[in-house]
PyMOL commands that place a pseudoatom at each C-alpha (Angstrom):
pseudoatom trace, name=CA, resn=MET, resi=1, chain=A, elem=C, hetatm=0, pos=[104.976, 117.012, 134.398]
pseudoatom trace, name=CA, resn=GLN, resi=2, chain=A, elem=C, hetatm=0, pos=[107.067, 116.105, 131.367]
pseudoatom trace, name=CA, resn=LYS, resi=3, chain=A, elem=C, hetatm=0, pos=[108.647, 112.671, 131.595]
pseudoatom trace, name=CA, resn=SER, resi=4, chain=A, elem=C, hetatm=0, pos=[112.253, 113.398, 130.703]
pseudoatom trace, name=CA, resn=LEU, resi=5, chain=A, elem=C, hetatm=0, pos=[113.273, 109.730, 130.348]
pseudoatom trace, name=CA, resn=ASN, resi=6, chain=A, elem=C, hetatm=0, pos=[110.576, 108.627, 127.881]
pseudoatom trace, name=CA, resn=GLY, resi=7, chain=A, elem=C, hetatm=0, pos=[112.094, 106.184, 125.390]
pseudoatom trace, name=CA, resn=LYS, resi=8, chain=A, elem=C, hetatm=0, pos=[115.009, 105.331, 127.694]
pseudoatom trace, name=CA, resn=VAL, resi=9, chain=A, elem=C, hetatm=0, pos=[115.705, 102.067, 129.529]
pseudoatom trace, name=CA, resn=ALA, resi=10, chain=A, elem=C, hetatm=0, pos=[117.227, 101.812, 133.003]
pseudoatom trace, name=CA, resn=LEU, resi=11, chain=A, elem=C, hetatm=0, pos=[118.875, 98.688, 134.398]
pseudoatom trace, name=CA, resn=ILE, resi=12, chain=A, elem=C, hetatm=0, pos=[118.846, 98.612, 138.188]
pseudoatom trace, name=CA, resn=THR, resi=13, chain=A, elem=C, hetatm=0, pos=[120.825, 95.871, 139.907]
pseudoatom trace, name=CA, resn=GLY, resi=14, chain=A, elem=C, hetatm=0, pos=[119.471, 94.773, 143.259]
pseudoatom trace, name=CA, resn=GLY, resi=15, chain=A, elem=C, hetatm=0, pos=[116.117, 96.280, 142.367]
pseudoatom trace, name=CA, resn=SER, resi=16, chain=A, elem=C, hetatm=0, pos=[113.847, 93.963, 144.333]
pseudoatom trace, name=CA, resn=ARG, resi=17, chain=A, elem=C, hetatm=0, pos=[114.011, 95.885, 147.616]
pseudoatom trace, name=CA, resn=GLY, resi=18, chain=A, elem=C, hetatm=0, pos=[115.339, 98.895, 149.471]
pseudoatom trace, name=CA, resn=LEU, resi=19, chain=A, elem=C, hetatm=0, pos=[117.325, 101.522, 147.636]
pseudoatom trace, name=CA, resn=GLY, resi=20, chain=A, elem=C, hetatm=0, pos=[117.287, 99.552, 144.385]
pseudoatom trace, name=CA, resn=ALA, resi=21, chain=A, elem=C, hetatm=0, pos=[113.482, 99.351, 144.355]
pseudoatom trace, name=CA, resn=SER, resi=22, chain=A, elem=C, hetatm=0, pos=[113.200, 103.055, 145.196]
pseudoatom trace, name=CA, resn=THR, resi=23, chain=A, elem=C, hetatm=0, pos=[115.624, 103.921, 142.403]
pseudoatom trace, name=CA, resn=ALA, resi=24, chain=A, elem=C, hetatm=0, pos=[113.663, 101.787, 139.933]
pseudoatom trace, name=CA, resn=GLU, resi=25, chain=A, elem=C, hetatm=0, pos=[110.448, 103.581, 140.898]
pseudoatom trace, name=CA, resn=ALA, resi=26, chain=A, elem=C, hetatm=0, pos=[112.114, 106.988, 140.506]
pseudoatom trace, name=CA, resn=PHE, resi=27, chain=A, elem=C, hetatm=0, pos=[113.255, 106.104, 136.977]
pseudoatom trace, name=CA, resn=ALA, resi=28, chain=A, elem=C, hetatm=0, pos=[109.743, 104.877, 136.134]
pseudoatom trace, name=CA, resn=GLU, resi=29, chain=A, elem=C, hetatm=0, pos=[108.252, 108.137, 137.436]
pseudoatom trace, name=CA, resn=LEU, resi=30, chain=A, elem=C, hetatm=0, pos=[110.443, 109.944, 134.912]
pseudoatom trace, name=CA, resn=GLY, resi=31, chain=A, elem=C, hetatm=0, pos=[109.134, 107.709, 132.107]
pseudoatom trace, name=CA, resn=ALA, resi=32, chain=A, elem=C, hetatm=0, pos=[111.960, 105.182, 131.701]
pseudoatom trace, name=CA, resn=ASP, resi=33, chain=A, elem=C, hetatm=0, pos=[111.241, 101.526, 131.064]
pseudoatom trace, name=CA, resn=VAL, resi=34, chain=A, elem=C, hetatm=0, pos=[112.987, 99.601, 133.834]
pseudoatom trace, name=CA, resn=ALA, resi=35, chain=A, elem=C, hetatm=0, pos=[114.692, 96.223, 134.153]
pseudoatom trace, name=CA, resn=ILE, resi=36, chain=A, elem=C, hetatm=0, pos=[115.687, 95.128, 137.635]
pseudoatom trace, name=CA, resn=SER, resi=37, chain=A, elem=C, hetatm=0, pos=[117.882, 92.271, 138.746]
pseudoatom trace, name=CA, resn=TYR, resi=38, chain=A, elem=C, hetatm=0, pos=[117.516, 90.160, 141.856]
pseudoatom trace, name=CA, resn=VAL, resi=39, chain=A, elem=C, hetatm=0, pos=[119.310, 87.191, 143.362]
pseudoatom trace, name=CA, resn=ALA, resi=40, chain=A, elem=C, hetatm=0, pos=[116.742, 85.311, 145.445]
pseudoatom trace, name=CA, resn=SER, resi=41, chain=A, elem=C, hetatm=0, pos=[113.663, 87.451, 146.079]
pseudoatom trace, name=CA, resn=ALA, resi=42, chain=A, elem=C, hetatm=0, pos=[111.507, 86.580, 143.059]
pseudoatom trace, name=CA, resn=ASP, resi=43, chain=A, elem=C, hetatm=0, pos=[108.260, 87.508, 144.833]
pseudoatom trace, name=CA, resn=LYS, resi=44, chain=A, elem=C, hetatm=0, pos=[109.611, 90.894, 145.894]
pseudoatom trace, name=CA, resn=ALA, resi=45, chain=A, elem=C, hetatm=0, pos=[111.008, 91.509, 142.410]
pseudoatom trace, name=CA, resn=GLU, resi=46, chain=A, elem=C, hetatm=0, pos=[107.651, 90.751, 140.801]
pseudoatom trace, name=CA, resn=GLY, resi=47, chain=A, elem=C, hetatm=0, pos=[105.986, 93.123, 143.269]
pseudoatom trace, name=CA, resn=VAL, resi=48, chain=A, elem=C, hetatm=0, pos=[108.332, 95.899, 142.182]
pseudoatom trace, name=CA, resn=VAL, resi=49, chain=A, elem=C, hetatm=0, pos=[107.659, 95.076, 138.513]
pseudoatom trace, name=CA, resn=GLU, resi=50, chain=A, elem=C, hetatm=0, pos=[103.907, 95.391, 139.086]
pseudoatom trace, name=CA, resn=ARG, resi=51, chain=A, elem=C, hetatm=0, pos=[104.370, 98.786, 140.790]
pseudoatom trace, name=CA, resn=LEU, resi=52, chain=A, elem=C, hetatm=0, pos=[106.520, 99.961, 137.887]
pseudoatom trace, name=CA, resn=LYS, resi=53, chain=A, elem=C, hetatm=0, pos=[103.994, 98.798, 135.292]
pseudoatom trace, name=CA, resn=ALA, resi=54, chain=A, elem=C, hetatm=0, pos=[101.271, 100.661, 137.183]
pseudoatom trace, name=CA, resn=LYS, resi=55, chain=A, elem=C, hetatm=0, pos=[103.216, 103.842, 136.393]
pseudoatom trace, name=CA, resn=GLY, resi=56, chain=A, elem=C, hetatm=0, pos=[102.718, 103.148, 132.680]
pseudoatom trace, name=CA, resn=VAL, resi=57, chain=A, elem=C, hetatm=0, pos=[106.188, 101.859, 131.783]
pseudoatom trace, name=CA, resn=ARG, resi=58, chain=A, elem=C, hetatm=0, pos=[107.492, 98.496, 130.659]
pseudoatom trace, name=CA, resn=ALA, resi=59, chain=A, elem=C, hetatm=0, pos=[109.231, 96.575, 133.440]
pseudoatom trace, name=CA, resn=LEU, resi=60, chain=A, elem=C, hetatm=0, pos=[111.084, 93.295, 133.764]
pseudoatom trace, name=CA, resn=ALA, resi=61, chain=A, elem=C, hetatm=0, pos=[112.771, 91.358, 136.588]
pseudoatom trace, name=CA, resn=ILE, resi=62, chain=A, elem=C, hetatm=0, pos=[115.767, 89.159, 135.785]
pseudoatom trace, name=CA, resn=GLN, resi=63, chain=A, elem=C, hetatm=0, pos=[117.413, 86.769, 138.226]
pseudoatom trace, name=CA, resn=SER, resi=64, chain=A, elem=C, hetatm=0, pos=[121.140, 87.502, 138.158]
pseudoatom trace, name=CA, resn=ASP, resi=65, chain=A, elem=C, hetatm=0, pos=[123.894, 87.546, 140.779]
pseudoatom trace, name=CA, resn=GLN, resi=66, chain=A, elem=C, hetatm=0, pos=[126.385, 90.311, 139.973]
pseudoatom trace, name=CA, resn=ALA, resi=67, chain=A, elem=C, hetatm=0, pos=[129.048, 88.464, 141.975]
pseudoatom trace, name=CA, resn=ASP, resi=68, chain=A, elem=C, hetatm=0, pos=[128.995, 85.865, 139.161]
pseudoatom trace, name=CA, resn=THR, resi=69, chain=A, elem=C, hetatm=0, pos=[130.602, 87.335, 136.045]
pseudoatom trace, name=CA, resn=ALA, resi=70, chain=A, elem=C, hetatm=0, pos=[128.806, 84.941, 133.688]
pseudoatom trace, name=CA, resn=ALA, resi=71, chain=A, elem=C, hetatm=0, pos=[125.419, 85.841, 135.180]
pseudoatom trace, name=CA, resn=ALA, resi=72, chain=A, elem=C, hetatm=0, pos=[126.172, 89.552, 134.850]
pseudoatom trace, name=CA, resn=SER, resi=73, chain=A, elem=C, hetatm=0, pos=[126.949, 89.076, 131.162]
pseudoatom trace, name=CA, resn=LEU, resi=74, chain=A, elem=C, hetatm=0, pos=[123.586, 87.374, 130.590]
pseudoatom trace, name=CA, resn=LEU, resi=75, chain=A, elem=C, hetatm=0, pos=[121.805, 90.204, 132.405]
pseudoatom trace, name=CA, resn=VAL, resi=76, chain=A, elem=C, hetatm=0, pos=[123.134, 92.793, 129.986]
pseudoatom trace, name=CA, resn=LYS, resi=77, chain=A, elem=C, hetatm=0, pos=[122.197, 90.662, 126.960]
pseudoatom trace, name=CA, resn=ASN, resi=78, chain=A, elem=C, hetatm=0, pos=[118.551, 90.496, 128.130]
for i in range(1, 78): cmd.bond("trace and resi %d" % i, "trace and resi %d" % (i + 1))
show_as sticks, trace
zoom trace
């Protein structure tokens, strides 16, 4: 299968669990490097990052609350 998102980066907010984690994994399956954000579930976020890396992509978890405008700005800069 050709990975149509090779060389692309996806930013998934709320990526430490549920739909966000599933979306992050789907992007990784297509070859995208993935950054996820989380608010309080650092352990869960790191678990998702490890699963993404196992798919052969770069992955990163960043603590950021999208309800806080300043935190959201920092997320995009990372």
